[in-house]
C-alpha positions in Angstrom: 69.3 185.6 183.7 71.5 188.3 185.2 74.2 189.7 182.8 77.3 191.3 184.2 79.0 194.0 182.1 82.8 194.1 181.8 82.7 197.6 183.2 80.8 196.6 186.4 83.1 193.5 186.8 86.1 195.7 186.6 84.9 198.0 189.4 84.1 194.9 191.6 87.7 193.5 190.9 89.2 196.8 191.7 87.4 196.7 195.1 88.5 193.2 195.8 92.1 193.9 195.0 92.2 197.0 197.0 90.8 195.1 200.0 93.3 192.3 199.6 96.1 194.8 199.3 95.1 196.7 202.2 94.8 193.7 204.3 98.4 192.5 203.3 99.8 196.0 203.8 98.6 196.2 207.4 98.8 199.4 209.1 100.2 201.5 206.2 99.8 201.7 202.4 103.0 199.9 201.2 103.6 196.3 200.9 106.9 194.9 202.0 108.5 191.8 200.4 107.2 189.6 203.3 103.6 191.1 203.0 103.6 190.5 199.4 104.1 186.7 199.9 100.7 186.7 201.6 98.9 187.6 198.3 97.5 185.0 196.0 99.7 184.3 193.0 97.9 186.5 190.5 98.4 189.6 192.9 101.8 188.5 193.7 102.8 188.5 189.9 101.2 192.0 189.7 103.4 193.2 192.4 106.5 191.9 190.9 105.6 193.8 187.7 105.2 197.0 189.8 108.7 196.5 191.4 110.3 195.6 188.0 108.8 198.7 186.4 109.9 201.0 189.1 113.5 199.8 189.0 115.8 199.1 192.1 114.4 199.9 195.4 110.8 200.5 193.9 108.0 200.3 196.4 104.7 198.7 196.0 101.7 200.5 197.2 98.2 199.6 197.5 97.1 202.0 194.7 99.9 200.8 192.3 99.2 197.1 192.9 95.5 197.6 192.3 96.2 199.5 189.1 98.5 196.8 187.7 96.2 193.9 188.8 93.2 195.5 187.1 95.3 196.1 183.9 96.5 192.5 183.9 93.0 191.2 184.5 91.5 193.3 181.7 94.1 191.9 179.3 93.3 188.3 180.3 89.5 188.9 180.1 89.9 190.5 176.7 91.4 187.3 175.3 88.3 185.3 176.3 85.7 188.1 175.9 84.4 188.4 172.3 81.6 190.8 172.4 79.6 191.9 169.4 78.2 195.3 168.9 76.7 197.3 171.8 77.2 196.5 175.5 80.0 194.3 176.5 79.3 191.5 178.9 81.4 189.0 180.9 79.9 185.5 181.0 80.6 182.7 183.5 81.8 180.5 180.5 84.4 183.2 179.8 85.4 183.3 183.5 85.9 179.5 183.3 88.2 180.0 180.3 90.2 182.6 182.3 90.4 180.1 185.2 91.8 177.4 183.1 94.7 179.7 182.0 95.2 181.2 185.5 93.3 179.7 188.4 94.1 182.5 190.8 92.8 185.1 188.4 89.9 182.9 187.7 88.8 182.7 191.4 89.2 186.4 191.7 87.2 187.1 188.4 84.4 184.8 189.9 84.3 186.8 193.1 84.1 190.0 191.1 81.3 188.5 188.9 79.3 187.4 192.1 79.8 190.7 193.7 78.1 192.4 190.7 75.3 189.8 190.2 74.5 189.6 193.9 74.0 193.4 194.1 71.4 193.6 191.3 68.5 193.4 193.5 69.1 196.7 195.2 71.2 197.9 198.1 68.6 197.0 200.7 67.3 193.6 199.4 69.7 191.4 201.5 69.1 193.4 204.7 65.3 193.2 204.1 65.4 189.4 203.4 67.6 188.6 206.3 65.7 190.6 208.7 62.5 189.1 207.6 63.7 185.4 208.2 65.7 186.4 211.4 62.2 187.2 212.8 60.4 184.4 211.1 58.8 181.7 213.1 59.9 178.4 211.6 58.0 176.3 214.1 54.6 174.8 213.2 52.1 176.4 215.4 49.0 175.1 213.6 48.3 171.5 214.7 45.7 171.3 212.0 48.2 171.9 209.2 51.0 169.5 208.8 54.6 170.2 207.4 57.0 173.0 207.9 55.5 176.6 207.9 57.8 177.6 205.1 56.9 174.7 203.0 53.2 175.7 203.5 54.1 179.0 201.7 54.5 182.6 202.6 51.3 184.8 202.6 50.6 185.9 199.2 53.3 183.8 197.7 53.0 181.7 194.4 54.3 178.2 194.6 56.1 177.0 191.5 56.4 173.2 190.6 59.7 173.6 188.7 60.4 169.9 188.2 61.7 169.1 184.7 58.5 167.3 183.8 56.7 170.7 183.9 58.7 172.8 181.3 55.8 175.3 181.1 56.3 176.2 184.7 60.1 176.6 184.3 59.8 179.1 181.5 59.3 182.1 183.6 61.9 181.1 186.2 65.3 182.8 186.0 68.2 180.4 185.2 70.0 181.1 188.4 66.9 180.0 190.4 66.4 176.9 188.2 70.0 176.0 188.8 69.4 176.1 192.6 66.1 174.1 192.3 67.7 171.4 190.2 70.6 171.1 192.6 68.4 170.3 195.5 65.8 168.5 193.4 68.3 165.5 193.2 67.7 164.9 196.8 63.9 164.9 196.2 64.4 162.4 193.4 66.3 160.2 195.8 63.2 160.4 198.0 64.7 161.8 201.2 63.8 165.5 200.9 61.1 167.8 199.6 62.0 171.1 197.6 59.5 174.0 197.6 60.0 176.9 195.2 57.9 180.1 195.6 57.8 183.6 194.3 57.0 186.1 197.0 57.4 189.8 197.9 59.3 190.7 201.0 59.4 194.3 202.3 58.6 195.4 198.7 61.2 193.2 197.0 60.2 190.5 194.6 62.2 187.3 195.5 62.3 183.6 194.6 62.7 181.4 197.8 63.9 177.9 197.2 63.5 175.8 200.4 64.5 172.2 201.0 63.4 170.1 204.1 64.8 166.7 204.7 63.5 163.6 206.3 65.7 164.5 209.3 66.2 168.0 210.8 68.5 169.4 208.1 67.0 172.2 206.0 68.4 174.6 203.3 67.2 178.0 202.3 68.4 180.0 199.3 66.9 183.3 198.3 67.2 185.1 194.9 66.1 188.5 193.5 63.6 188.7 190.7 66.3 188.4 188.0 67.7 185.2 189.7 70.8 186.9 191.3 71.7 185.3 194.7 70.7 187.3 197.7 71.3 185.1 200.7 71.5 181.4 201.7 71.1 179.9 205.2 71.2 176.6 207.1 68.5 175.4 209.5 68.2 172.7 212.0 64.4 171.8 212.5 62.8 175.1 213.5 66.1 176.9 214.3 68.0 179.2 211.8 71.7 178.3 212.3 72.9 181.3 210.5 73.5 183.1 207.1 76.1 181.8 204.9 79.5 183.8 204.8 79.5 183.0 201.0 76.3 182.3 199.1 75.9 178.5 198.8 77.9 177.2 201.7 74.7 175.3 202.5 75.4 173.0 199.6 78.4 171.4 201.0 77.0 169.5 203.9 77.9 165.9 203.6 74.4 164.5 202.5 74.3 167.0 199.6 77.9 166.5 198.4 77.5 162.8 198.2 74.8 163.4 195.4 77.7 164.5 193.2 79.2 161.0 193.4 82.8 162.0 193.7 85.8 159.6 193.5 87.7 158.4 196.6 91.3 157.4 196.9 93.9 156.7 199.4 96.7 159.3 199.8 100.2 158.0 199.0 102.9 158.8 201.6 106.0 159.0 199.3 106.2 162.3 197.3 107.4 160.5 194.1 104.6 158.1 194.3 101.9 160.7 194.9 103.0 162.8 192.0 103.2 159.7 189.7 99.5 158.9 190.7 98.4 162.4 190.1 98.1 163.5 193.7 99.5 166.5 195.4 102.8 165.8 197.2 102.4 165.0 201.0 104.4 168.3 201.6 102.3 170.4 199.2 101.5 173.9 200.2 99.0 176.2 198.5 98.7 179.9 198.2 96.8 180.3 201.4 97.5 178.6 204.7 94.9 178.5 207.5 96.7 178.0 210.8 94.1 180.0 212.9 90.3 179.9 213.0 87.3 178.9 214.9 84.4 176.6 213.8 81.3 177.3 216.1 78.6 174.7 216.6 75.3 174.5 218.6 74.2 172.1 221.3 73.3 169.5 218.6 76.8 169.8 217.0 75.5 171.3 213.9 78.0 173.8 212.4 77.4 177.4 212.7 79.6 180.3 212.0 83.1 179.6 210.5 85.6 182.2 211.4 88.6 182.2 209.2 90.3 185.7 209.3 93.1 184.8 206.8 90.6 183.7 204.2 88.1 186.6 204.4 88.4 188.6 201.3 90.5 186.0 199.5 89.5 184.2 196.4 90.0 181.0 198.4 87.3 181.8 200.9 84.5 179.9 199.1 86.9 176.8 198.8 87.7 177.1 202.6 84.1 177.3 203.7 83.0 174.4 201.4 85.8 172.2 202.7 85.1 172.8 206.4 81.3 172.5 205.9 81.9 169.0 204.3 84.6 167.9 206.7 82.6 168.8 209.7 80.0 166.1 209.1 82.5 163.9 207.5 84.9 163.6 210.5 85.4 166.7 212.6 82.1 166.8 214.6 82.9 163.5 216.3 85.9 165.2 218.0 83.5 167.7 219.9 81.0 165.3 221.4 80.3 166.6 224.8 82.3 169.8 224.3 81.2 173.4 224.2 84.3 175.4 223.1 84.8 176.2 219.5 86.8 173.9 217.4 90.2 175.6 217.0 92.4 175.5 214.0 96.2 175.5 214.5 99.2 173.1 214.4 99.1 172.7 218.2 95.2 172.6 218.1 93.1 170.4 215.8 94.9 170.9 212.5 95.7 173.3 209.6 94.6 173.6 206.0 96.5 174.5 202.8 94.4 175.9 200.0 95.5 176.5 196.3 95.3 175.4 192.7 96.9 172.2 191.5 97.5 171.0 188.0 97.4 167.2 187.9 100.6 166.0 186.2 99.1 163.0 184.7 96.5 164.7 182.5 96.8 168.6 183.0 93.5 168.8 184.7 93.3 171.8 187.1 91.7 171.4 190.6 91.0 173.8 193.5 92.4 171.8 196.4 92.0 172.0 200.2 94.6 169.7 202.2 93.4 169.3 205.8 96.4 168.3 208.0 94.8 166.8 211.1 96.5 166.4 214.5 95.1 162.9 214.7 94.0 160.4 212.0 91.6 162.4 210.1 93.6 164.2 207.4 92.0 164.6 203.9 92.9 166.2 200.6 89.9 167.4 198.7 90.1 168.1 195.1 87.3 170.4 193.7 86.6 171.4 190.1 83.7 173.5 188.6 80.6 172.7 186.7 79.9 174.5 183.3 77.8 177.0 185.3 80.7 177.7 187.7 79.4 175.7 190.7 82.3 174.4 193.0 81.9 170.6 193.1 83.9 168.0 195.0 85.6 165.7 192.5 87.9 163.6 194.7 88.1 162.8 198.4 91.6 161.5 199.3 92.1 160.0 202.7 95.7 160.8 203.9 96.2 158.5 206.8 
């Protein structure tokens, strides 16, 4: 299992904050009051502290915001991080505890954690893996051998039957790989998919390859380094690679996979007071990130491809946005593009807009990561996500708002 040091996570967090601050500042290195409002709540509070410390007329620079945010994060982490002697590490459990206190910082901390863990395989491993599969022939060219070529195994690869009934096989598999296998294995247990795990070497890199092929054309590919850190994930349609995920694990939010989590469903209430009393976000709720521009690309079979969300890139809400659109595409949006070829366009005068943010349910204090899709027609949804103990984003409630 990959262990992330506090020092490495701090460096990653500093990089993330700097990128977010530069994006908000635009063409210079200073953030105006208006530009500050585009930051997530945690960074917004850090900017307020910079202004307060500087006195009347104080300016917030990219550097001063980064310094303050890293200091604030370190203090929050230290309250949850209780290391013993020796090297100090930051665990996913500790990040979850941070998120319970401050959802915005929790999301940013998770991104920092992933940035460190995904980089443990070496600087060239992702490029090597994606290049290999970009040129891989996913079509079955041998009529005497049935099944998908990747299911047959890469040359020299070792296939691992990691089903729970074979604990001896699982003992040598990193925890991150097992979590991926177990996630997809639920589909195999429901008898509509096959999951193949193999250990292989690609361009000198030892990797674990988790591949799921369904009874239809949908397929899922997740690749990990030898320590179990995520390297890349992708979506396939039959023998065609649809594209690499912008954030690792976007593949997991296609509708068929999300249904395995057995989320709750409810009808959205139209009156604010009624909605709040029922533990729902108010119909006029706004999050800390609004998506009013963006493009959803798809192929000739209406399978979703690249998701362009400029406002979300580099944001702690990027994963939430991608997960929501991945799910909603099959759930309702793809029906709108039948016969079309132009990208699905976001916007208040286009197909709709999305609000993203944290929401504390007033009825029980539970914190959700929420995506509220405001459709121009009759397909509005509010999606409430929580996270598993391992940190996986999981749909908890689907709320239909029409």
